Phi, psi and omega in degrees: 000124181275149180291145178262137179251135177270125178271119180272134174255154179290143177273134177256129182232155172242125183257146175287155179307321181299329178292316178298314181300315179297315181297315185283335183255332188232347180079221177072209184298322180298319179294329177296326177296317178295321177295322178298322178291318178298327180273358177085008181285329177222163175246129178256122175264136178227132179276162176300323180298312180295318179301314180294321177296319179298315178300314180299313181295316180296320182285314186278315186270331183245003174058035176288140173281153184302324183295340180279348187253104175225155181234141173275121178078010179213194180210151176278176181305321182297334184263355182301316181293323178295319179296317180294322180291328178292323180293321184274342185265000000 
C-alpha cells in the first residue's frame, strides 16, 4: 500500500481595513498575516472598496503621504484613472 499525500491548497482570505491599518502602523499579529501572504502561505483578496477605504484612512487618520501607499497587484485611488485609461486605450 503506497502512502497517500494530502495536497494542501492555499487559503484565500479577505481582511478588514482595520487589519491592514493595524499591520501597517503597529505590527503584531496583523503584520504576520501580511508576511504569510508575502511568503505564499495564504492569498489575500482585497476589494476595490476596502482598498479605497484603506487609502483614505491611512491618508486622513494617519497622515500617510501618497508615495507610501502602493499595492501589489492593485492600485491606490491615485492610480485608478491611469488603470482605467490603460484598459480603454
